[in-house]
TORKOLDO-945064 format. One line per 10 residues: number of its first residue (from 1); for each residue x, y, z of N, C-alpha, C. Coordinates in steps of 0.1 Angstrom, whole numbers, padded with zeros to 4 digits. Layout:
NUM = X Y Z X Y Z X Y Z  ...
***
This chain:
1 = 0401 0267 0801 0389 0265 0792 0391 0252 0798  0372 0248 0794 0365 0237 0801 0368 0232 0788  0369 0217 0784 0371 0206 0776 0360 0199 0770  0356 0195 0762 0344 0186 0761 0345 0169 0764  0335 0167 0772 0338 0154 0777 0324 0145 0771  0334 0132 0773 0325 0120 0769 0311 0122 0775  0304 0111 0767 0287 0111 0773 0285 0105 0785  0277 0106 0798 0275 0096 0806 0263 0089 0806  0256 0094 0797 0240 0088 0790 0235 0088 0779  0234 0078 0770 0230 0081 0760 0212 0077 0762
11 = 0202 0088 0752 0191 0087 0754 0189 0071 0743  0181 0063 0747 0176 0046 0731 0168 0047 0739  0159 0038 0722 0147 0031 0729 0146 0027 0738  0131 0022 0744 0126 0014 0753 0117 0008 0754  0121 -0002 0765 0107 -0015 0762 0101 -0015 0779  0101 0001 0784 0098 -0003 0797 0079 -0003 0799  0075 -0003 0810 0061 -0002 0805 0057 0011 0810  0064 0018 0821 0058 0031 0821 0061 0047 0813  0061 0053 0805 0060 0062 0801 0068 0072 0807  0061 0073 0816 0066 0093 0827 0081 0082 0828
21 = 0086 0075 0830 0102 0073 0833 0110 0075 0818  0102 0069 0809 0106 0067 0794 0098 0066 0783  0100 0055 0775 0090 0050 0763 0086 0040 0773  0077 0028 0766 0073 0021 0768 0068 0009 0756  0064 -0001 0757 0066 -0013 0743 0051 -0012 0741  0049 -0012 0727 0035 -0010 0724 0031 -0022 0710  0021 -0027 0717 0017 -0037 0703 0002 -0032 0695  0005 -0038 0682 -0009 -0033 0675 -0002 -0035 0664  -0009 -0032 0654 -0010 -0034 0637 0003 -0024 0630  0009 -0026 0625 0019 -0016 0622 0013 -0002 0611
31 = 0011 0009 0614 0003 0021 0609 0008 0016 0593  0002 0015 0580 0001 0017 0571 0003 0006 0567  0013 -0008 0572 0015 -0020 0567 0006 -0028 0560  -0010 -0023 0563 -0019 -0030 0559 -0023 -0045 0557  -0018 -0047 0572 -0024 -0064 0571 -0025 -0061 0592  -0027 -0074 0595 -0033 -0071 0609 -0020 -0078 0618  -0010 -0083 0615 0002 -0089 0619 0005 -0077 0633  0006 -0085 0646 0011 -0081 0655 0025 -0079 0663  0031 -0071 0661 0046 -0072 0671 0049 -0060 0682  0058 -0061 0690 0066 -0054 0696 0069 -0038 0689
41 = 0068 -0028 0695 0072 -0017 0691 0081 -0008 0703  0094 -0005 0699 0100 0003 0707 0093 0015 0706  0095 0025 0720 0094 0037 0721 0107 0043 0727  0108 0057 0716 0122 0068 0724 0121 0068 0743  0131 0067 0747 0134 0068 0764 0134 0084 0769  0122 0091 0768 0126 0107 0772 0131 0110 0785  0137 0116 0785 0144 0122 0803 0138 0135 0804  0127 0136 0804 0122 0148 0811 0127 0157 0824  0129 0170 0821 0132 0178 0829 0118 0186 0834  0119 0189 0848 0107 0196 0853 0114 0213 0849
51 = 0106 0227 0844 0105 0236 0850 0101 0242 0856  0099 0244 0867 0089 0249 0877 0079 0264 0871  0070 0262 0871 0066 0276 0866 0065 0292 0874  0061 0299 0869 0061 0312 0877 0068 0323 0865  0072 0334 0869 0074 0345 0863 0092 0345 0860  0093 0350 0849 0104 0348 0842 0111 0359 0830  0120 0366 0831 0122 0373 0820 0128 0369 0810  0121 0370 0799 0125 0367 0786 0129 0382 0772  0134 0375 0765 0143 0381 0754 0149 0397 0761  0143 0409 0760 0147 0423 0767 0142 0427 0777
61 = 0141 0419 0790 0138 0419 0799 0122 0425 0801  0113 0417 0793 0102 0414 0794 0097 0403 0802  0086 0406 0813 0084 0394 0827 0071 0389 0815  0077 0376 0820 0060 0370 0810 0058 0354 0823  0047 0351 0823 0046 0338 0834 0045 0326 0826  0046 0313 0831 0043 0301 0821 0038 0293 0834  0029 0283 0831 0028 0269 0839 0042 0266 0845  0040 0253 0848 0054 0242 0850 0052 0232 0838  0062 0229 0833 0059 0218 0822 0074 0212 0825  0075 0200 0814 0087 0191 0812 0090 0192 0800
71 = 0105 0197 0797 0110 0193 0787 0121 0183 0786  0124 0177 0775 0133 0163 0770 0148 0173 0773  0155 0165 0781 0170 0168 0784 0177 0170 0769  0174 0160 0765 0181 0164 0750 0176 0166 0737  0183 0173 0730 0173 0172 0715 0174 0157 0711  0160 0153 0708 0157 0141 0698 0167 0136 0686  0169 0121 0695 0183 0118 0687 0178 0108 0675  0189 0107 0671 0188 0096 0658 0180 0082 0660  0187 0075 0666 0176 0064 0674 0165 0064 0677  0162 0075 0685 0148 0081 0687 0141 0079 0679
81 = 0146 0090 0669 0136 0092 0657 0135 0084 0649  0139 0070 0650 0142 0058 0637 0129 0052 0650  0128 0055 0656 0115 0046 0658 0100 0045 0650  0102 0064 0653 0093 0068 0645 0088 0063 0627  0097 0060 0624 0099 0059 0612 0098 0040 0611  0100 0033 0622 0100 0020 0622 0086 0016 0624  0078 0026 0633 0068 0020 0635 0055 0029 0621  0063 0032 0611 0055 0032 0599 0048 0047 0598  0055 0058 0608 0052 0068 0606 0049 0079 0596  0056 0078 0586 0058 0083 0570 0044 0075 0564
91 = 0039 0067 0568 0030 0060 0562 0017 0063 0569  0016 0067 0578 0002 0069 0588 -0001 0086 0586  -0011 0087 0579 -0020 0097 0580 -0024 0108 0592  -0024 0097 0601 -0032 0106 0609 -0020 0116 0617  -0002 0113 0614 0002 0122 0621 0004 0133 0614  -0003 0137 0598 0002 0145 0590 -0009 0153 0587  -0019 0154 0594 -0029 0164 0588 -0029 0173 0587  -0032 0182 0582 -0026 0199 0576 -0007 0198 0571  -0006 0186 0576 0013 0191 0572 0016 0187 0555  0029 0196 0552 0038 0187 0546 0037 0175 0547
101 = 0037 0165 0537 0038 0153 0540 0049 0146 0532  0062 0147 0537 0078 0141 0529 0079 0126 0531  0090 0122 0521 0095 0112 0526 0109 0111 0533  0112 0105 0539 0122 0109 0549 0131 0110 0545  0142 0117 0552 0157 0116 0546 0163 0115 0553  0178 0105 0554 0188 0103 0563 0190 0117 0567  0196 0112 0584 0202 0121 0586 0217 0122 0584  0225 0135 0582 0237 0140 0580 0250 0129 0586  0248 0129 0600 0253 0119 0612 0246 0113 0613  0249 0099 0612 0238 0087 0610 0237 0083 0629
111 = 0252 0084 0631 0253 0077 0645 0244 0078 0657  0238 0072 0667 0225 0068 0672 0221 0082 0683  0232 0081 0691 0231 0090 0702 0233 0107 0690  0233 0114 0682 0237 0124 0679 0226 0127 0677  0220 0141 0677 0209 0146 0672 0200 0142 0659  0190 0143 0657 0185 0138 0642 0183 0151 0636  0189 0154 0626 0193 0165 0618 0185 0161 0606  0184 0171 0595 0177 0168 0584 0161 0164 0581  0155 0170 0592 0143 0169 0595 0137 0183 0596  0121 0188 0590 0118 0195 0587 0112 0206 0599
121 = 0100 0211 0602 0089 0217 0617 0081 0207 0610  0077 0203 0600 0062 0194 0596 0067 0180 0600  0080 0174 0598 0086 0163 0604 0080 0163 0620  0090 0172 0622 0094 0174 0641 0077 0174 0643  0065 0182 0641 0053 0180 0645 0044 0166 0643  0049 0158 0634 0041 0146 0634 0053 0138 0643  0060 0139 0646 0067 0131 0650 0061 0134 0666  0061 0143 0672 0054 0147 0686 0039 0140 0682  0033 0141 0674 0017 0137 0671 0021 0119 0677  0027 0116 0667 0029 0100 0672 0031 0097 0684
131 = 0039 0106 0689 0048 0100 0702 0036 0108 0716  0026 0111 0710 0018 0113 0718 0001 0106 0722  0000 0100 0709 -0004 0087 0708 0000 0076 0718  0014 0073 0715 0022 0063 0717 0021 0060 0734  0028 0075 0740 0029 0075 0754 0015 0080 0763  0006 0085 0753 -0008 0085 0762 -0011 0098 0770  0000 0111 0769 -0001 0121 0772 0008 0129 0758  -0001 0142 0764 0007 0154 0755 0022 0157 0755  0027 0156 0743 0037 0158 0737 0036 0165 0724  0048 0177 0727 0050 0189 0716 0061 0194 0711
141 = 0065 0203 0702 0076 0211 0703 0074 0225 0714  0083 0228 0719 0081 0239 0726 0078 0252 0722  0073 0259 0727 0069 0274 0724 0080 0284 0726  0080 0296 0719 0096 0302 0723 0099 0304 0734  0084 0307 0741 0088 0306 0755 0089 0297 0765  0087 0288 0757 0090 0277 0770 0103 0273 0767  0106 0269 0757 0124 0270 0750 0133 0281 0760  0127 0290 0756 0135 0303 0762 0139 0305 0779  0125 0300 0785 0127 0297 0800 0134 0285 0805  0138 0277 0794 0143 0268 0797 0160 0269 0796
151 = 0161 0276 0787 0179 0280 0785 0181 0290 0792  0171 0302 0798 0178 0313 0804 0176 0314 0820  0165 0299 0826 0166 0307 0835 0153 0315 0839  0155 0318 0851 0142 0329 0857 0147 0343 0855  0164 0337 0852 0171 0350 0855 0173 0357 0843  0168 0354 0829 0171 0358 0820 0183 0357 0812  0194 0347 0817 0209 0348 0814 0209 0346 0801  0221 0352 0794 0226 0351 0777 0231 0338 0779  0232 0329 0783 0238 0317 0783 0232 0307 0789  0232 0293 0783 0227 0285 0799 0230 0288 0811
161 = 0247 0289 0813 0252 0287 0823 0254 0298 0832  0253 0312 0821 0257 0323 0827 0255 0339 0819  0261 0346 0817 0260 0360 0811 0270 0360 0799  0284 0353 0801 0292 0353 0793 0299 0338 0786  0303 0339 0773 0303 0327 0766 0319 0322 0778  0319 0312 0779 0334 0302 0786 0338 0292 0775  0342 0289 0770 0354 0282 0759 0348 0266 0765  0350 0262 0757 0342 0245 0758 0329 0239 0768  0321 0250 0765 0310 0245 0769 0299 0245 0760  0299 0241 0751 0292 0245 0739 0300 0240 0724
171 = 0294 0230 0716 0294 0226 0708 0294 0237 0693  0300 0246 0690 0305 0259 0684 0313 0264 0676  0311 0271 0669 0331 0275 0662 0331 0285 0668  0342 0282 0683 0346 0292 0687 0357 0301 0678  0362 0295 0674 0375 0301 0666 0367 0310 0652  0355 0307 0649 0350 0317 0644 0356 0316 0628  0361 0303 0624 0365 0301 0611 0357 0307 0596  0346 0310 0599 0337 0313 0588 0333 0330 0591  0336 0332 0604 0331 0347 0607 0338 0360 0611  0352 0353 0613 0360 0363 0609 0365 0365 0630
181 = 0376 0370 0629 0385 0367 0638 0382 0377 0653  0375 0387 0650 0363 0396 0657 0357 0388 0667  0352 0374 0661 0343 0365 0669 0352 0356 0678  0362 0352 0678 0370 0340 0683 0368 0340 0700  0363 0330 0701 0363 0329 0721 0369 0318 0726  0376 0313 0716 0381 0298 0724 0389 0292 0711  0390 0275 0712 0403 0269 0700 0395 0257 0693  0384 0258 0702 0374 0245 0696 0370 0248 0684  0366 0239 0670 0359 0241 0661 0356 0228 0660  0345 0217 0660 0349 0199 0657 0336 0204 0641
191 = 0333 0211 0638 0327 0209 0624 0318 0198 0620  0306 0195 0633 0298 0181 0632 0293 0187 0645  0282 0178 0642 0276 0177 0654 0280 0170 0663  0279 0161 0677 0285 0158 0686 0270 0148 0692  0272 0138 0699 0264 0131 0708 0260 0139 0717  0246 0136 0724 0240 0146 0727 0245 0146 0744  0247 0154 0753 0247 0155 0768 0263 0155 0764  0274 0158 0757 0285 0155 0761 0290 0169 0762  0281 0178 0769 0290 0192 0774 0281 0194 0783  0283 0187 0791 0280 0191 0806 0278 0203 0817
201 = 0294 0209 0811 0291 0227 0819 0283 0230 0812  0276 0227 0801 0270 0239 0795 0254 0236 0796  0249 0228 0811 0237 0229 0810 0232 0245 0818  0218 0241 0813 0209 0253 0821 0206 0248 0837  0203 0263 0844 0198 0258 0855 0191 0244 0865  0178 0242 0855 0172 0232 0853 0180 0214 0849  0193 0219 0847 0202 0206 0841 0197 0197 0824  0188 0210 0819 0186 0206 0804 0201 0209 0795  0205 0203 0790 0218 0205 0783 0214 0201 0757  0225 0204 0761 0225 0210 0746 0218 0221 0741
211 = 0211 0230 0749 0201 0243 0746 0215 0258 0739  0224 0251 0741 0232 0262 0733 0244 0252 0725  0246 0253 0712 0250 0249 0700 0245 0240 0699  0258 0226 0694 0254 0215 0685 0237 0221 0675  0225 0218 0673 0223 0222 0665 0207 0232 0667  0203 0241 0660 0194 0245 0661 0182 0235 0661  0170 0245 0668 0157 0234 0677 0146 0239 0671  0139 0232 0664 0123 0239 0659 0119 0244 0669  0107 0252 0672 0100 0255 0685 0089 0256 0670  0078 0261 0683 0063 0257 0677 0062 0272 0668
221 = 0068 0282 0670 0060 0298 0667 0064 0300 0651  0058 0309 0649 0062 0312 0634 0071 0325 0636  0082 0329 0624 0088 0339 0629 0075 0354 0624  0079 0366 0628 0070 0375 0631 0070 0380 0617  0081 0380 0607 0082 0386 0592 0078 0377 0581  0071 0379 0574 0066 0371 0564 0074 0371 0554  0081 0360 0546 0093 0357 0540 0091 0352 0526  0092 0355 0516 0094 0350 0501 0106 0341 0498  0097 0334 0490 0107 0319 0485 0099 0314 0476  0103 0297 0476 0092 0288 0469 0081 0287 0474
231 = 0077 0291 0490 0062 0287 0487 0053 0303 0485  0044 0301 0478 0032 0312 0473 0016 0309 0480  0010 0320 0482 0015 0326 0491 0024 0327 0502  0035 0339 0503 0039 0338 0514 0038 0335 0527  0049 0327 0530 0041 0322 0545 0051 0326 0554  0042 0326 0568 0058 0329 0579 0063 0314 0582  0078 0317 0583 0088 0310 0587 0087 0308 0596  0092 0292 0599 0094 0288 0613 0106 0289 0624  0102 0294 0634 0114 0298 0641 0120 0287 0648  0138 0289 0648 0147 0280 0652 0155 0288 0666
241 = 0156 0280 0677 0166 0283 0689 0178 0276 0688  0186 0286 0697 0199 0278 0704 0212 0272 0696  0216 0278 0684 0229 0283 0674 0232 0266 0670  0241 0268 0667 0245 0252 0661 0257 0251 0662  0263 0240 0654 0282 0235 0654 0287 0242 0646  0282 0251 0636 0289 0260 0627 0291 0274 0625  0283 0278 0640 0279 0293 0643 0291 0294 0654  0294 0306 0657 0297 0319 0661 0290 0317 0680  0296 0321 0689 0294 0325 0698 0279 0333 0704  0273 0345 0694 0264 0354 0694 0253 0345 0691
251 = 0255 0336 0683 0246 0329 0676 0238 0316 0685  0247 0313 0694 0244 0306 0707 0240 0308 0718  0237 0324 0720 0233 0331 0731 0215 0326 0731  0211 0325 0743 0197 0315 0742 0188 0327 0740  0188 0341 0737 0178 0349 0735 0180 0352 0719  0188 0348 0716 0190 0347 0698 0182 0338 0693  0171 0345 0683 0161 0341 0676 0166 0340 0656  0164 0327 0650 0161 0327 0636 0154 0318 0631  0153 0315 0621 0142 0309 0611 0144 0306 0599  0136 0293 0596 0141 0288 0586 0123 0286 0578
261 = 0123 0285 0564 0110 0278 0566 0103 0263 0568  0098 0259 0569 0090 0248 0576 0092 0236 0570  0094 0239 0556 0096 0227 0554 0114 0224 0546  0122 0235 0550 0136 0229 0552 0139 0222 0559  0148 0214 0554 0162 0206 0560 0170 0209 0561  0180 0206 0572 0191 0208 0566 0204 0201 0579  0217 0202 0577 0220 0193 0587 0231 0203 0598  0221 0213 0600 0225 0221 0615 0215 0225 0627  0202 0218 0620 0185 0221 0626 0180 0205 0633  0174 0207 0644 0167 0194 0649 0161 0196 0658
271 = 0153 0190 0667 0142 0200 0677 0146 0187 0687  0138 0194 0698 0136 0185 0714 0120 0185 0718  0117 0179 0725 0102 0176 0727 0101 0182 0744  0087 0184 0742 0079 0188 0757 0066 0184 0757  0066 0180 0769 0050 0178 0775 0044 0187 0787  0030 0196 0785 0026 0202 0797 0020 0196 0808  0017 0182 0799 0007 0172 0808 0014 0170 0821  0006 0166 0829 0013 0163 0840 0016 0145 0839  0026 0142 0845 0032 0131 0839 0039 0126 0857  0029 0113 0861 0031 0106 0871 0036 0091 0874
***
């Protein structure tokens, strides 16, 4: 059994001048502040991983092709998302056009290097719009195809590391405490998120982390089925991928798909970002 390890690197805000290697410092009016005062804004340091383009296996053996793209090694953390809030992200309508515009909600576990939870799909999209403007190149949520290519490699593996679940490679409920003993795959159940990157043995073929377990991740896509609930008329639900800390191994399989209403916020869903623009 592979035990969880401590993180070797924590993504943080950066004042570097080159956005390709991470973030950059931007000076300018505080959006929504209503005054002309200038200040330095620290932007998130994104550790980009290049996913080579080409053909890959998707879902149940379908062959798809993608161009090369870059995806964040980790889910967006609390400290990274806080830079959006601190820059007046919830006060600037540029990031919210066509989106439900809420007030921010605190992350359930607020430690700086844990995944940012309690954000809905609209908030994740607004964050990417803001980051695109600040970085000067396109940043967005991954599509399902892109997310799955990053998680499954070219060969369409069941988990980022291989075909079977191996204890200690992901933050899930291995004991299946809430799902029955038939789903038990190990002894670990932490019942909360962990800092990003603490499961290096769960890396994908290209070295992307936390694609299995920890938090479900919002994708750009909608679910195929229309769902009725608080929304009228009915709308398609937003897709989430990857499984979470409170689910068992079957939900952490890379092909697994799930959904939430786009307005949903909870403590088991976060997101990561992607860029398809050249970064030099």
